[in-house]
C-alpha positions in Angstrom: 0.1 0.0 0.0 1.5 3.2 -0.9 1.4 6.5 0.9 -1.5 7.9 -1.1 -3.8 4.9 -0.6 -3.7 5.9 3.3 -6.0 8.5 1.9 -8.6 6.0 1.5 -8.5 5.6 5.4 -7.9 8.7 7.0 -9.1 7.5 10.2 -6.4 4.7 10.7 -3.4 6.7 10.0 -2.6 7.4 13.6 -3.7 4.1 14.7 -1.1 1.2 15.7 -3.5 -1.2 13.7 -4.0 -3.1 16.6 -7.5 -4.8 16.7 -9.7 -2.2 18.9 -11.0 -5.2 21.2 -7.3 -5.6 22.1 -6.2 -2.0 22.7 -9.7 -1.8 25.0 -8.6 -4.4 26.9 -8.9 -3.6 30.7 -5.8 -3.7 32.9 -7.6 -2.9 36.0 -10.8 -4.0 37.6 -12.8 -0.7 37.4 -12.1 -1.2 33.8 -13.6 -4.4 33.4 -17.4 -4.6 32.5 -19.7 -7.3 33.1 -19.4 -10.3 35.0 -20.0 -8.8 38.6 -20.5 -12.0 40.2 -17.2 -13.1 39.6 -15.2 -9.8 39.3 -17.2 -6.9 41.2 -15.9 -5.7 44.4 -17.4 -9.0 46.4 -17.2 -11.4 43.3 -15.9 -14.8 44.2 -13.2 -14.8 41.4 -11.9 -11.6 42.4 -11.5 -12.5 45.9 -9.2 -15.7 45.5 -6.9 -13.5 43.1 -6.8 -10.9 46.1 -6.3 -13.8 48.6 -2.8 -14.9 46.6 -4.4 -18.5 46.7 -5.5 -18.9 43.3 -6.6 -22.8 42.5 -6.3 -24.2 39.1 -9.8 -22.8 36.9 -11.6 -23.5 34.0 -13.5 -20.2 32.5 -16.6 -21.2 30.9 -18.8 -19.0 28.6 -19.7 -17.8 25.0 -17.4 -16.1 22.9 -16.5 -12.3 23.7 -17.7 -12.2 27.1 -14.1 -11.7 28.9 -12.4 -15.1 29.5 -9.1 -13.8 28.1 -9.3 -10.8 29.9 -10.0 -12.4 33.3 -6.9 -14.5 32.6 -4.8 -11.6 31.8 -6.0 -9.5 34.7 -4.9 -12.5 36.9 -1.5 -12.2 35.3 -1.3 -8.5 35.9 -2.5 -8.8 39.6 -0.6 -11.7 40.8 3.2 -11.8 41.3 3.2 -15.0 39.3 5.0 -15.7 35.7 2.6 -16.0 33.1 2.5 -18.4 29.8 -0.4 -18.5 27.2 -1.0 -21.2 24.9 -3.8 -21.8 22.3 -5.0 -25.3 21.7 -6.0 -24.3 18.3 -2.1 -23.8 17.2 -0.4 -25.6 20.1 0.4 -29.5 20.6 2.1 -31.8 23.5 5.8 -30.2 22.0 4.7 -26.8 23.2 2.9 -28.1 26.4 6.0 -29.9 27.7 8.2 -27.0 26.6 6.1 -24.6 28.8 6.0 -27.0 31.6 9.5 -27.6 31.7 10.2 -24.3 31.8 8.0 -23.5 34.7 9.6 -26.5 36.6 13.2 -24.8 36.2 11.6 -21.1 37.1 10.1 -22.9 40.4 13.5 -24.7 41.3 15.7 -21.7 40.5 13.4 -18.5 41.5 10.7 -19.9 43.7 8.4 -18.3 41.5 5.2 -20.6 40.2 4.0 -20.1 36.6 0.4 -19.6 35.6 -0.3 -21.4 32.3 -3.4 -19.9 30.4 -5.1 -22.2 27.5 -7.3 -20.9 25.3 -10.1 -23.3 23.8 -8.9 -26.0 26.2 -11.9 -27.9 24.7 -9.7 -28.2 21.1 -7.4 -30.6 22.9 -8.2 -34.5 23.0 -8.4 -36.5 26.2 -4.3 -37.4 26.0 -3.3 -33.8 25.5 -5.2 -32.5 28.6 -4.0 -35.6 30.5 -0.5 -34.1 30.1 -1.6 -31.3 32.5 -2.7 -33.6 35.3 0.8 -34.3 37.2 1.8 -30.7 37.0 -1.4 -29.4 38.3 -1.3 -32.1 40.9 2.3 -31.0 41.8 1.8 -27.4 41.9 4.4 -26.7 39.2 1.6 -24.8 37.2 -1.6 -23.1 38.2 -3.5 -24.3 35.3 -6.3 -21.6 33.6 -8.4 -23.2 31.0 -10.9 -21.1 28.8 -13.6 -23.2 26.7 -17.0 -21.9 25.0 -18.2 -25.6 25.5 -19.7 -27.1 28.5 -16.8 -28.3 30.1 -18.8 -31.4 31.8 -18.6 -32.8 28.1 -15.2 -31.4 26.7 -12.9 -31.1 29.5 -11.2 -34.6 30.6 -13.2 -35.6 34.0 -10.1 -36.0 36.1 -8.5 -32.5 34.9 -11.9 -31.0 35.6 -11.9 -32.5 39.1 -8.5 -30.6 39.9 -10.4 -27.2 39.0 -12.9 -24.8 39.9 -15.3 -23.7 37.1 -16.2 -20.3 36.7 -19.2 -19.6 34.4 -19.0 -15.9 32.5 -22.4 -15.0 31.1 -23.0 -13.2 28.0 -23.0 -9.3 28.3 -25.9 -7.6 28.7 -27.1 -4.6 26.2 -26.0 -2.1 28.7 -23.0 -3.5 29.5 -22.0 -3.4 25.7 -23.2 0.1 25.2 -21.0 0.8 28.2 -18.1 -0.8 26.1 -19.1 1.1 22.8 -19.0 4.5 24.7 -15.6 3.6 25.9 -14.5 2.7 22.6 -15.3 5.7 21.1 -13.5 7.9 23.4 -10.5 5.4 22.5 -11.0 6.2 18.8 -11.5 10.2 19.6 -14.9 10.1 17.8 -17.0 10.0 20.8 -20.1 10.9 18.6 -19.6 8.4 15.9 -22.8 6.3 16.8 -26.1 7.7 18.0 -27.8 6.4 21.1 -30.2 4.6 18.9 -27.5 3.4 16.8 -25.7 2.1 19.9 -28.8 0.1 20.7 -28.9 -1.6 17.6 -25.3 -2.6 17.5 -25.3 -3.6 21.0 -28.5 -5.7 20.5 -27.1 -7.2 17.1 -23.9 -8.7 18.9 -25.7 -11.2 21.2 -23.3 -10.5 24.4 -20.5 -10.6 22.2 -17.9 -7.9 23.3 -15.3 -8.8 20.5 -17.8 -8.9 17.8 -19.4 -5.4 18.8 -15.7 -3.8 18.5 -14.4 -5.7 15.5 -18.1 -4.2 14.0 -17.3 -1.0 15.4 -13.5 -0.7 13.8 -15.1 -1.7 10.5 -17.3 1.1 10.3 -14.7 3.5 12.0 -12.7 2.5 9.0 -15.0 2.9 6.1 -16.5 6.3 7.5 -14.2 9.2 7.3 -14.9 12.0 9.7 -16.9 13.8 10.5 -19.3 11.7 9.3 -21.5 9.7 11.6 -22.4 5.8 11.1 -26.2 5.8 9.9 -28.5 3.0 11.1 -28.6 1.7 7.5 -24.9 1.5 7.2 -25.1 -0.6 10.9 -28.1 -2.5 9.4 -26.0 -3.3 6.1 -22.9 -4.3 8.2 -24.8 -7.0 10.5 -26.7 -8.3 7.9 -24.7 -11.5 7.5 -24.3 -12.0 11.6 -26.1 -15.1 12.1 -27.4 -16.4 15.7 -25.1 -17.8 17.8 -25.8 -21.3 17.6 -23.1 -24.1 17.1 -24.7 -27.1 15.2 -22.5 -29.8 17.3 -21.9 -28.0 20.7 -23.9 -27.2 23.6 -26.2 -24.2 22.0 -27.4 -26.9 19.6 -28.6 -29.3 22.4 -30.1 -26.4 24.4 -32.3 -24.8 21.7 -33.7 -28.2 20.4 -34.4 -29.3 23.7 -36.1 -26.0 24.4 -37.9 -26.4 21.1 -39.2 -30.1 22.3 -40.4 -28.5 25.9 -42.2 -26.0 24.3 -44.1 -28.4 21.9 -44.6 -30.8 25.0 -45.8 -27.7 26.9 -48.5 -26.9 24.0 -46.8 -23.5 23.7 -46.8 -22.7 20.1 -45.2 -19.3 20.4 -42.2 -20.5 22.1 -42.0 -23.6 19.5 -42.0 -21.0 16.8 -39.6 -18.9 18.7 -37.1 -22.0 18.9 -37.9 -22.8 15.2 -36.7 -19.7 14.0 -33.6 -19.7 16.1 -32.4 -22.8 14.6 -33.5 -22.2 10.8 -31.9 -18.6 11.4 -28.7 -20.2 12.7 -28.4 -22.7 9.6 -29.8 -26.0 11.6 -30.4 -28.7 9.1 -34.5 -28.6 8.6 -34.4 -32.5 8.1 -33.1 -32.7 11.5 -35.9 -30.5 13.1 -38.6 -32.6 10.8 -36.9 -35.8 12.1 -37.5 -34.3 15.8 -41.0 -33.4 15.0 -41.9 -36.9 13.8 -40.4 -38.5 16.9 -42.2 -36.0 19.2 -45.3 -36.8 17.5 -45.2 -40.3 18.2 -43.5 -40.0 21.5 -45.5 -37.1 23.1 -48.7 -36.7 21.0 -49.0 -40.4 20.6 -52.7 -41.8 21.1 -54.2 -38.4 22.4 -54.2 -37.5 18.4 -53.3 -40.4 16.1 -53.2 -38.0 13.3 -49.9 -36.3 14.5 -47.6 -38.8 13.3 -49.2 -38.4 9.7 -49.0 -34.8 9.9 -45.5 -34.5 11.0 -44.7 -37.1 8.0 -46.5 -35.1 5.6 -44.9 -31.8 6.6 -41.5 -33.5 6.2 -42.7 -34.7 2.6 -44.0 -31.2 1.7 -40.5 -29.8 2.9 -38.6 -31.9 0.5 -41.0 -31.0 -2.2 -40.9 -27.1 -2.0 -37.2 -27.1 -0.8 -35.3 -24.7 1.6 -36.2 -21.4 0.4 -40.3 -22.1 1.7 -39.7 -25.1 3.7 -39.9 -23.4 6.8 -43.5 -22.9 6.1 -44.5 -26.7 6.5 -42.0 -26.7 9.4 -44.0 -23.9 11.2 -47.2 -25.5 10.4 -46.1 -29.0 11.9 -44.7 -27.1 15.1 -47.9 -25.6 15.9 -50.0 -28.4 15.1 -48.0 -30.6 17.7 -48.0 -27.6 20.3 -51.6 -27.5 20.2 -52.4 -30.9 19.9 -53.5 -32.9 23.5 -50.9 -35.0 24.6 -50.3 -38.7 25.7 -47.0 -40.5 26.3 -48.9 -43.8 27.1 -47.4 -45.5 24.2 -44.0 -44.7 25.1 -44.2 -45.1 28.7 -45.8 -48.6 28.2 -43.2 -49.8 25.8 -40.5 -48.7 28.5 -42.7 -50.4 31.1 -42.5 -53.5 28.9 -38.9 -53.5 28.2 -38.2 -53.4 32.2 -39.7 -56.5 32.4 -38.3 -58.3 29.6 -34.7 -57.1 30.9 -35.7 -58.2 34.1 -37.4 -61.6 33.7 -35.7 -62.7 30.1 -37.4 -64.4 27.2 -40.5 -65.6 28.9 -42.4 -68.6 28.0 -45.3 -67.9 25.5 -48.5 -69.3 26.4 -49.3 -72.7 24.9 -52.4 -71.7 23.7 -51.1 -68.8 21.5 -48.5 -70.5 20.0 -48.4 -71.6 16.5 -49.1 -75.1 15.4 -48.0 -76.0 12.1 -47.1 -79.8 12.9 -48.8 -82.7 14.5 -46.3 -83.1 17.0 -46.7 -79.3 18.2 -50.4 -80.0 18.4 -49.8 -82.9 20.8 -47.8 -80.8 23.0 -50.7 -78.8 23.2 -49.8 -75.7 21.1 -52.8 -73.8 20.1 -55.1 -75.6 22.3 -57.8 -73.7 24.1 -57.0 -70.5 21.4 -60.3 -68.4 21.2 -60.3 -66.4 17.8 -61.5 -63.0 18.6 -63.9 -62.5 16.1 -65.6 -65.1 16.8 -67.0 -63.2 19.8 -69.7 -60.4 20.0 -67.5 -56.9 19.4 -64.3 -59.0 18.8 -64.0 -58.6 22.5 -62.5 -62.0 24.8 -61.5 -62.6 28.1 -58.1 -64.5 27.6 -54.6 -64.3 29.0 -51.7 -63.2 26.2 -49.1 -62.4 28.5 -46.6 -64.9 29.9 -47.6 -66.2 33.4 -44.8 -64.4 35.4 -46.2 -61.1 34.3 -50.2 -62.0 33.4 -51.3 -59.5 36.1 -49.2 -56.7 34.5 -50.7 -53.2 33.0 -48.5 -51.7 30.7 -50.5 -49.3 28.6 -52.4 -46.7 30.8 -54.4 -44.2 28.5 -54.8 -40.9 29.1 -58.2 -39.0 29.0 -56.7 -36.3 26.8 -58.1 -35.7 23.1 -58.8 -38.9 21.0 -57.3 -41.3 24.0 -60.3 -40.8 25.9 -62.7 -43.1 24.2 -59.9 -45.6 24.7 -59.7 -45.1 28.4 -63.5 -45.2 28.5 -63.5 -48.7 26.8 -60.6 -50.3 28.6 -62.1 -48.8 31.6 -65.5 -50.9 30.8 -63.2 -54.0 30.5 -61.1 -53.8 33.2 -60.5 -52.2 36.1 -58.2 -49.1 35.6 -56.8 -46.4 38.3 -59.4 -43.8 38.5 -57.3 -40.4 37.4 
């Protein structure tokens, strides 16, 4: 880039080209925004830092909420040597080198080392195991940062030796405070209007790094003395997708909320979570499969047509394609949410399976057995079997279960929707508990 090229970006000429998020990183507690439960005056983690008795810790939270900043603040506030590794770019070789240096530092200078490992979930089990003996011996104080649930992504042995601190997504007010400070840093305090600040903060989904990167992009594109307009911000944010990891915890949390909203007969929440998933790029076929399962498991006999509806909507989606496929998916989600619910078939099967597991393959009653040969007939196979259609209403009083479980009742119909008729019918045939 030539000297003249800088005329295109006059606002950057005096900048050091460091990312704004990095240059604005707080160096003291007073500058730290958010996470009051950890870093406020009475925050648990702050008290540990100030006590000088810092344990090994895991910092867990979504992107851009201050995990690295907390680690660097710990380095600033303690008298320990500080080393940092990224699980994305480092391996066992780098880990061993840092550990050896930490051991030598402790022996020669009696100085402990804090080792900060960003994105610890990217290390496999063997790589995470490499830290264990050195955490236990006190050679290092380990700090791991992760966006994934450590219960699933951090080796249980390492996890048991660390305290887990959860960082929350930053509030809109937190992000607006950061924006105000950032504009001062850029020497453009009026670059964003109050409304524009709110728009940018709301669209950042609690992520300060994204917020500051977006501000820096706007700052580079819009020369002084102009201010950023709402339209420019909207255009910049057009491709901002929801925070949703299709393979991580957010995937499971949102699909769980979707299922539980339909189960709770809340069509509004069901549509909201459906929109969240589709907007974030979730596979619509995965959602359709989950609704087909739900139709059978949770709606079941209370509305037997629900399975057909779920199947039909999945087929319509395949016919119309992704662009308008959300329409049948929304149709199905609302239909399932407002349908009467019964898990009696699901629960009955699970109860029957428990008996199968407990008692094994019990003998089928002789009168129900097939008797294709003379020998089998002589052994009593099929003897005494009553053909239901020979009786009024095709109803008979006949034992069908094996002797050991002959008095068991697996299917207990609800009194919801279409299943109420089944409940009344079975209630007239045999004694059922009154609800």
